[in-house]
Every structure is written in structure tokens, then in C-alpha cells.
C-alpha positions in Angstrom: 69.9 -12.6 -5.6 68.8 -10.2 -2.9 68.2 -6.5 -3.6 70.6 -4.0 -2.0 69.1 -1.4 0.2 69.8 2.2 -0.3 71.4 3.8 2.7 69.9 7.2 3.7 72.3 9.9 4.7 71.5 11.3 7.9 71.5 15.2 7.9 73.2 16.7 10.8 71.7 20.0 12.2 73.4 22.7 14.3 73.6 21.5 17.8 71.2 23.3 20.2 74.1 24.2 22.5 75.7 26.3 19.7 72.4 28.0 19.0 72.1 28.9 22.6 75.6 30.2 22.7 75.0 32.2 19.5 71.9 33.8 21.0 73.8 34.6 24.1 76.5 36.3 22.1 73.9 38.3 20.1 72.0 39.4 23.2 75.3 40.2 25.0 76.5 42.3 22.0 73.2 44.0 21.8 73.5 44.8 25.5 77.0 46.1 25.1 75.9 48.3 22.2 72.9 49.5 24.1 75.0 50.2 27.1 77.6 52.0 25.0 75.0 54.0 23.2 73.3 54.8 26.5 76.6 55.8 28.1 77.7 58.1 25.4 74.4 59.6 24.4 73.9 63.0 26.1 70.9 63.3 28.3 68.1 65.6 27.2 66.5 65.8 30.6 65.6 69.3 31.6 66.2 70.5 35.1 63.3 72.3 36.9 64.6 75.9 37.3 62.5 76.5 40.4 64.2 73.5 41.9 67.6 74.8 40.7 67.1 78.2 42.3 65.5 76.6 45.4 62.4 78.8 45.2 59.5 78.2 47.5 56.3 79.7 46.0 55.5 82.3 43.4 56.3 85.2 45.7 60.0 84.4 45.8 62.6 85.5 43.3 66.1 84.2 42.8 68.9 86.7 43.1 72.0 86.4 40.9 74.6 88.9 42.3 77.3 89.5 39.7 78.5 85.9 39.2 76.9 84.2 42.2 73.5 82.7 42.8 72.6 84.1 46.2 71.2 82.0 49.0 69.1 85.0 49.9 65.8 85.4 48.0 64.0 88.4 46.7 60.3 88.9 46.9 57.8 89.6 44.1 54.9 92.0 44.8 52.7 94.0 42.4 55.0 93.1 39.5 58.2 94.5 41.3 61.1 92.6 42.7 62.2 93.6 46.2 65.7 93.0 47.6 66.4 92.1 51.2 67.9 95.0 53.2 70.7 92.7 54.4 71.7 92.0 50.8 71.6 95.7 49.9 74.0 96.6 52.8 76.1 93.6 53.2 76.7 92.5 49.6 75.8 95.4 47.4 77.4 98.1 49.7 74.2 100.2 49.5 73.9 103.4 51.5 70.5 102.5 52.9 70.1 102.3 56.6 67.2 101.0 58.7 66.7 103.3 61.7 65.0 101.3 64.4 64.1 104.3 66.5 62.1 106.1 63.9 61.1 102.9 62.0 62.2 104.4 58.7 64.6 103.5 56.0 67.2 106.3 55.6 69.4 107.2 52.7 72.0 110.0 53.0 72.4 112.3 50.0 75.3 114.8 49.9 73.1 117.5 51.5 70.3 115.8 53.4 68.9 112.6 54.8 66.1 110.9 52.7 63.4 109.1 54.8 61.2 106.3 53.6 58.2 105.0 55.5 57.6 101.3 54.8 54.6 100.4 52.6 54.5 103.9 51.1 55.2 105.0 47.5 57.2 108.2 48.2 60.4 109.3 49.9 60.8 112.5 51.9 63.9 114.7 51.8 64.1 118.0 53.7 60.3 118.0 53.9 59.8 117.5 50.2 58.0 114.3 49.0 59.1 112.5 45.9 56.4 110.2 44.5 57.6 107.0 42.8 54.4 105.2 41.9 55.2 101.9 43.6 55.9 100.8 47.2 59.6 101.6 48.0 60.1 99.5 51.1 58.1 96.5 52.1 58.1 94.1 55.0 58.0 90.4 54.5 58.0 88.0 57.5 59.5 90.6 59.8 62.3 91.7 57.4 62.5 94.7 55.2 63.0 94.7 51.5 63.7 97.6 49.1 62.3 97.8 45.5 65.0 97.0 42.9 63.8 99.8 40.7 64.4 102.3 43.5 67.8 100.9 44.3 69.0 101.5 40.8 68.2 105.2 41.2 70.5 105.5 44.2 73.3 102.9 43.6 75.7 102.1 40.9 74.0 98.8 40.0 72.1 97.6 36.9 69.8 94.6 36.7 67.9 92.4 34.3 64.7 90.8 35.5 63.4 87.4 34.1 60.3 85.4 34.6 59.6 81.6 34.7 61.0 81.5 37.3 61.2 85.1 38.7 64.8 86.2 39.1 67.0 89.3 39.0 70.5 89.4 37.6 72.3 92.3 39.3 75.7 93.7 38.3 77.4 95.8 41.0 81.2 95.2 40.5 82.5 97.3 37.6 85.7 95.5 36.7 87.1 93.1 34.1 85.9 89.6 33.8 86.6 86.5 31.7 84.1 85.7 28.9 83.8 83.0 26.3 81.8 82.8 23.1 79.9 79.7 21.9 81.3 78.2 18.7 78.0 76.5 17.9 74.6 75.8 19.4 75.1 73.9 22.6 73.6 73.5 26.1 74.5 74.5 29.7 74.3 71.6 32.1 73.8 71.5 35.8 77.1 69.7 36.3 80.1 68.8 34.2 78.9 65.7 32.4 76.7 64.8 29.5 74.3 62.9 31.7 73.7 66.0 33.9 70.4 67.7 33.4 70.2 70.6 30.9 69.7 74.1 32.4 69.4 76.0 29.1 70.4 76.2 25.5 73.2 78.4 24.2 73.2 79.7 20.6 76.2 80.1 18.4 77.8 83.4 19.2 76.3 83.8 22.7 78.7 85.3 25.2 79.1 83.6 28.6 80.9 84.7 31.7 83.7 82.2 32.4 83.8 81.2 36.1 86.1 78.2 36.1 88.0 76.0 33.5 88.4 72.3 33.9 89.9 69.6 31.6 86.9 69.0 29.4 84.2 71.4 30.8 84.0 75.1 31.6 81.8 76.5 34.3 80.0 79.5 33.1 77.3 82.0 34.0 74.7 82.8 31.4 73.3 86.3 30.8 70.0 85.2 32.4 71.6 84.0 35.6 72.3 80.3 35.2 75.5 78.9 36.7 76.4 75.7 34.9 78.7 73.8 32.7 79.5 73.7 28.9 81.8 71.4 27.1 85.1 73.2 26.4 85.2 72.1 22.8 82.0 74.1 22.2 83.6 77.3 23.3 86.2 79.8 21.9 89.2 80.9 23.9 88.6 83.1 26.9 88.8 86.9 26.6 89.1 89.7 29.0 86.0 91.9 29.0 85.6 95.2 30.9 82.3 95.5 32.7 81.2 99.2 32.4 78.5 100.8 34.4 75.9 102.4 32.1 73.3 103.5 34.6 72.2 107.0 35.5 73.4 107.2 39.1 76.4 109.4 39.8 78.3 109.9 43.1 78.5 113.6 43.8 79.7 113.8 47.3 82.0 116.8 47.3 85.1 117.0 49.6 87.0 119.8 51.3 90.4 118.2 50.7 93.2 120.8 50.7 95.6 121.4 47.8 98.6 120.9 50.0 99.9 118.2 52.2 98.4 117.9 55.7 100.8 118.0 58.7 98.6 117.4 61.6 99.5 117.1 65.3 97.1 115.9 68.0 97.1 117.9 71.2 95.8 116.0 74.2 93.6 118.5 76.0 92.0 117.2 79.2 91.5 120.6 81.0 91.2 124.3 80.5 94.8 124.5 81.7 95.9 122.5 78.7 94.2 125.1 76.4 96.0 127.8 78.2 99.3 126.1 77.6 98.9 126.4 73.8 101.8 128.9 73.4 104.2 126.7 75.4 103.2 123.5 73.6 103.7 125.1 70.2 106.9 126.9 71.0 109.2 124.6 69.0 106.7 123.2 66.6 107.4 123.8 63.0 105.5 123.1 59.8 102.3 121.9 61.4 99.3 123.2 59.5 96.5 121.4 61.5 96.2 121.0 65.2 93.6 118.6 66.6 92.8 119.2 70.3 91.0 116.4 72.1 88.1 118.7 73.1 84.9 116.5 72.8 83.7 113.3 74.3 80.4 111.4 74.1 79.1 111.4 77.7 75.6 109.9 77.4 73.5 107.5 75.4 71.2 110.3 74.4 74.1 112.0 72.5 75.3 114.4 75.2 78.9 115.5 74.8 81.5 117.3 77.0 83.4 120.2 75.5 86.7 122.0 76.3 86.5 124.0 73.0 88.2 127.4 73.3 87.8 130.4 71.0 91.1 131.9 72.3 92.9 128.6 71.4 91.5 128.8 67.9 92.5 132.4 67.5 96.1 131.5 68.6 96.3 128.6 66.2 95.0 130.7 63.3 97.6 133.3 64.1 100.3 130.6 63.6 98.7 129.5 60.3 97.1 126.4 61.7 93.6 125.0 61.2 91.8 123.5 64.2 90.0 120.2 63.8 88.4 119.5 67.1 88.5 115.8 68.1 85.5 113.9 69.5 86.0 110.4 71.1 83.9 107.6 72.5 86.3 106.8 75.4 83.8 107.0 78.2 83.5 103.3 79.3 80.1 104.0 80.9 78.5 105.0 77.6 77.5 102.3 75.0 78.6 103.3 71.5 76.1 100.8 70.1 73.2 102.2 72.2 74.1 105.8 71.3 74.8 105.6 67.6 71.9 103.2 66.8 69.4 106.0 67.7 68.9 108.8 65.2 68.0 111.3 68.0 71.3 110.6 69.7 73.3 110.9 66.5 71.5 114.2 65.7 72.2 115.6 69.1 75.9 114.9 68.9 76.0 116.5 65.4 74.0 119.6 66.5 76.3 120.1 69.6 79.5 119.8 67.5 78.2 122.3 65.0 77.2 124.7 67.7 80.6 124.4 69.3 82.4 124.7 66.0 80.6 128.0 65.2 81.1 129.3 68.7 84.9 128.9 68.7 85.6 129.2 65.0 86.8 125.6 64.3 87.8 124.6 60.8 87.0 120.9 61.1 86.0 117.9 63.1 88.2 114.8 63.8 86.2 111.7 64.8 88.2 109.3 67.0 85.7 106.5 67.8 87.9 103.5 68.7 87.5 99.8 69.4 84.3 99.5 67.3 82.6 96.2 67.1 81.1 94.6 64.0 77.7 95.3 65.4 78.5 99.0 66.0 80.1 99.7 62.7 76.9 100.2 60.5 75.6 102.7 63.0 79.0 104.5 63.1 79.0 104.7 59.3 75.5 106.2 59.4 76.7 108.7 62.0 79.5 109.7 59.6 77.1 110.0 56.7 74.8 112.3 58.7 77.8 114.3 60.1 79.2 114.7 56.6 76.0 116.5 55.5 76.4 119.0 58.3 80.2 119.5 57.7 79.7 119.9 54.0 77.0 122.5 54.5 79.1 124.5 57.0 82.5 124.2 55.4 84.0 122.0 58.1 86.7 119.5 57.2 85.6 116.0 58.3 88.4 113.5 59.2 88.2 110.0 60.7 90.8 108.1 62.7 90.9 104.4 61.9 93.1 101.5 63.1 95.1 99.6 60.5 92.7 97.5 58.4 93.8 94.2 59.8 90.8 92.5 61.5 88.6 95.7 60.9 87.3 95.3 57.4 83.8 96.0 58.8 84.8 99.7 59.3 83.7 100.2 55.7 86.6 102.5 54.7 85.3 102.7 51.2 82.2 104.6 52.5 84.3 106.6 54.8 86.4 107.7 51.9 83.3 108.9 50.1 81.8 110.8 53.0 84.8 112.2 54.8 87.5 114.5 53.5 90.3 112.6 55.1 90.8 109.1 56.5 93.6 108.9 59.0 95.4 105.5 59.5 96.5 105.2 63.2 99.7 103.5 62.1 100.7 102.5 65.6 99.5 100.3 68.6 100.8 97.2 66.8 101.6 96.1 70.3 99.8 98.0 73.1 98.3 97.7 76.6 96.9 94.2 76.8 99.1 92.6 74.2 100.2 89.1 75.0 103.8 89.7 74.1 106.3 92.6 73.9 106.8 94.2 70.5 107.1 97.3 68.4 104.5 100.1 68.6 104.8 100.6 64.9 107.2 98.4 62.9 107.7 99.5 59.3 106.1 96.4 57.7 103.1 97.0 60.0 102.8 100.6 58.9 103.2 99.8 55.2 100.6 97.1 55.3 98.2 99.5 56.8 98.8 102.0 54.0 98.5 99.4 51.3 95.3 97.9 52.5 93.7 101.3 53.1 94.5 102.5 49.6 92.5 99.6 48.3 89.4 101.4 49.5 90.2 105.1 50.0 91.7 107.4 47.3 95.3 108.4 48.2 94.5 112.1 48.2 92.3 111.4 51.2 94.7 109.1 53.2 96.8 110.5 56.0 99.2 108.2 57.9 99.6 108.8 61.6 102.9 108.2 63.3 103.8 107.8 67.0 106.0 110.1 68.9 105.9 107.6 71.8 107.7 104.4 72.7 106.8 101.5 75.0 109.2 100.0 77.4 108.2 96.4 77.9 108.9 94.2 80.9 108.6 90.4 80.5 108.5 89.4 84.2 109.9 86.1 85.4 106.3 85.2 86.5 105.2 85.3 82.9 103.4 88.6 83.1 104.0 91.2 80.4 103.6 94.9 81.1 104.6 98.2 79.5 104.8 101.9 80.1 104.8 104.8 77.6 107.8 107.1 77.1 108.2 110.2 75.0 111.3 110.4 72.8 113.6 112.2 75.3 112.4 110.0 78.2 113.1 106.8 76.2 116.6 107.9 75.3 117.3 108.9 78.9 116.2 105.5 80.2 118.3 103.6 77.7 121.4 105.6 78.6 120.8 105.4 82.3 120.4 101.7 82.2 123.2 101.1 79.8 121.1 99.3 77.3 122.8 98.1 74.2 120.9 99.4 71.2 121.2 98.3 67.6 119.3 99.0 64.4 116.9 96.2 63.6 116.3 96.3 59.9 113.3 93.9 60.0 111.3 96.6 61.8 113.3 99.7 60.9 113.8 100.7 64.5 116.6 100.9 67.1 116.1 98.0 69.5 117.4 97.6 73.1 117.2 94.9 75.7 118.1 94.6 79.4 118.0 91.6 81.7 117.1 92.5 85.3 116.3 90.6 88.5 112.6 90.9 87.8 112.7 89.9 84.1 113.7 91.1 80.7 113.1 94.7 79.5 112.7 95.4 75.8 112.4 98.6 73.9 111.7 99.4 70.2 112.6 103.1 69.9 110.5 105.6 68.0 113.1 108.2 67.2 114.2 110.4 64.3 115.6 107.5 62.3 112.5 105.3 62.6 110.3 108.4 61.9 112.2 109.1 58.7 111.6 105.6 57.4 107.8 106.0 58.0 107.9 109.4 56.3 109.5 107.8 53.2 106.3 105.7 53.0 104.1 108.8 53.1 106.1 110.1 50.2 106.4 106.8 48.3 102.6 106.2 48.4 101.8 109.9 47.6 99.5 110.2 50.6 97.7 113.3 51.6 99.9 113.9 54.6 100.9 112.8 58.1 99.4 113.0 61.6 101.3 112.6 64.9 100.3 111.4 68.3 101.0 113.4 70.3 102.4 116.9 71.0 104.8 116.9 73.9 106.3 113.5 73.2 108.5 114.7 70.3 111.9 116.3 70.0 112.2 119.5 68.1 114.2 118.0 65.2 111.3 115.7 64.2 109.6 118.7 62.5 112.4 119.1 60.0 112.3 115.4 59.1 108.5 115.5 58.6 108.6 118.7 56.5 111.3 117.2 54.3 108.9 114.5 53.0 105.8 116.7 52.7 107.3 119.0 50.0 
């Protein structure tokens, strides 16, 4: 009988294909996990701060102005930081002025003009030197810079200076701001995302200025001048914090403002004969306490002026209880305002001549009527006002300035005018004037009110006078598309309306009586400046508690306007 063979069981292993698949899954899972970890793990990369501030070399310093990292750079020399003159004047509203003619930096104090020679360690005021122990003004690459330490002595600014890299954090706006406090230790990143490079650490309890809030991130400014992002969950709720100036500088520019409302009338004087007609001009005038005759005009780039000033005129005005503020203008088209006011010698000559004439005839003040200033001329005009204010203050002369409404003329620097001058007069007219592309009101009520509102943002109300027009423009829109106008006084305008049979109605949008007439040549339009429109303007003077009113010009009014004006100046 044959033996039976034992059958071996064959062991089956895991098929290679499954092993491969398993490894693929493992590797894939590891990749996913790695990717997930990588995606949600915050970056600890540090950003180079010199790169962040875009500094080029050790001699440059970053400037953080309030809550903005400036594109302009400071300079470092002998351990001091120097600020560009352009930043001092354009951003920080500094009173410093580079005088090209004398090649000196000037600063106007209440009673003198300080001079600084570049690369020196002292300033000179009225012949007296003040040593500071460091260079006050330096030149770098053809531009002038002022030492930050010196600026803090003569401006309401404070600063903190940091190293590595060099930077200065400068506060100059003293107002409220939004701040947030860190709930825990965290970091400020360059951009809003955990993968963005770190700018700096923040400790629990640190206060940050809040610049912008987003869904998950907040843009902040650190105390040492870093503008970056912090996760909102790491911050407490925003709070309002008042930024208070704690420096030593104080404004002490005294003023000669009166303790009563000003009722000023301009008197256009173009000849000695006009001076002689004072009595006739003032015959029916009531309540005016200041008369401003147009006596002076700049006639040459070296600061020469013409004068029609009359001592007899002043005596007559004083006898009627009126002060006399002689007006100086820049109306000579052959004289460059820029060329004249940009030279210290010319500014000085104008001021000396005005003072001489004021003393000669006994004037009480000076009214500056420099019109159509350009942005290039404005800084030189402001320096002229500063220097003139020193002379006026020392000689008890009231200084007033005539400005257009603020629209398009922010560069006039009304804030500085309001510090230096005793009164800032808004010329609340010429809304539409010679050269306007279309016919329109000389002074609609919304136009006047906007001028007042905007001026009060920069000038204290006790120094603001609103000027009203006694004149009207008759507009003609010719059939050929040309627009022209002519000026009428109150009586002349009424007479024209009546003679032509114009229909007139009250336009509440402009608060004026409006009339229109179609002729063979075209359409005539008139927005009347009369007693009713004047009263609406005087209500604004009262409503905004202004220092008074001025009127252009004597001879265009009717006698009953004075009662209306007086009613609102009580």
C-alpha cells in the first residue's frame, strides 16, 4: 500500500500592489499633515528693519510723523537727527523759513526775527547770539535740514529717537486717537497674515495706536514707529485716547483784537481828491468804527510802494470815532509778487515804509490785501506777514489780512495768519467775477457760509471778520456764447431792473433776489445784493459769533444798510 503524501499549505503574503498603495497613502497623509502644519504654523521670520524703512546707509534716519512712516528721510550727524526743511514746513507746519537772499534760516518770534547761519551752533536774535552746542542747520546734498532738538524748542512737537535702525517718532497733532491694548504677548507683522515677516514683539499690556480694523487683523502703530498688523484676538477693544502736548514750547503771540465788534468799510482811494471827499463819502455812514482807505500799493520788486496816506483824513476819521487801517495791495501787474516777497530786503523795505507812513499820518492799523496768490508765492507771503506782525505788535498797529474764501486756497496757511495777525477777513464775494465761465451770484448765501465754516477750522472766531459786497454784477450771456458782466452799486442795480422791467423773485437757494431779461443780443441775469440779501449774510456773522463785518465798498451802498449791519453787531 502506498504512503500518502502530506500536502503543504501554501502561505499567502500581502500582495506587493497593496503594499505600494499603503505606502502611497502613508506618504500622502504625511504630506497632507506636513502641508497642514506648514500652512497653519506662524512664520518666525524677522524682517530687516532697514529694508522696512527703506534706509540707504548709516547716515539716514527714518521719520515717523504721528501715524505715518514718511517717505522723506532724516539725516544723522554727530549723534543728532536732522529733519528736512521741507518736512518741517510742509508737514509739521513749522515757522522756519529759508531766505534765499541772505542764505539764512529765519524764525519769527513775537518781537524779532531769529537768524541761523547753516553749519553754526548758535542763533542770532536782535544782535544777541544764543549758543546751543550743536549745529542747528546742516546742508546735505543741496538741501537744508534742521536739528530735531532745536525744532522741539520752537514748535509744539515731541519726539522719541531710536537706534538700530536710526529713526525718530514725532508727534505734532494734539488730538484724540484710537488705541488698543495687547491681551497677551504677541507680534506685529509686516502684513495681515501669519506667514508675513515679524516686525517686532508686543508684550501683554502694551498700548498700540489703532490705524485700521479688518476682519481678523488690526493695523497698528507701535510706540517705536512700526506700522504693522496684529491679530484682533490678541487685542482688547479700542479706546479713545487724548494726545496731550507735554513739551515746553508755548505760543505767546499777543494780539490787538478789540473788545467790540468790528464794523469796517473799505474806501477806494485812488487820488488825493478821494481823500478830500472824506466828509461827503461819510455823510450818511453810521456805525462804522474802522475805515480802510486803499492808500498803498507795491510798485517795485525791491519793495518800493506808492502812498496816498493823509494825516487830515486820519484826523477826520478819528473825529468820527473811526480807526484808520491803511490798505496795501499787490495789484500792479508789472511787479512780481514772488520776486518781491522772496527777498528779505524787499519785505523789510515795504514794512519800513508802511511804518513810516503810519507814524506820519497817525494810522491805527494796516490791512494787507495781496490777492491771487499762487502756491509758490504763499510761503513768502506768510513770512512777510510774520515780519510785518513784529513791527505792528511793537508799534501798536492792528494787522488785518484779506483772504478769499478757502476753496482752492488751502496753501494760504490761514492757521499761521490767525496766529500772527489780529484779524483775518474773509472776502465773502467774487463767487462769480470777471473771467468766470458762466453767470452767477457775486455772493450766494451757501458760498458765504462755506467760507466762514472753513475759515473757522483754522482761525479763532474772535479774529474772523466776514466781508460782504455792496455791489451787484449784471451778466450778459451773448448769443455768440460769450459771457460778460458789469458792476452796479445798489441804487444803480435797482434802477436798471426797474427801467428794463425785469421780473424779480426771491431765490431761496442763494438767498437773493434774482432777475432775468431776454434781449436781441442775449440773456441778461442779475443776482441782487440788496438789504434783504445783506441781512441774511449778517445773520451768519451773528450765528457764528464772528469778530465783525467788512464791506466793499463805500459809495455802492444805500443809507439803510447801516441800520441792518448795526442790528447784528450788538
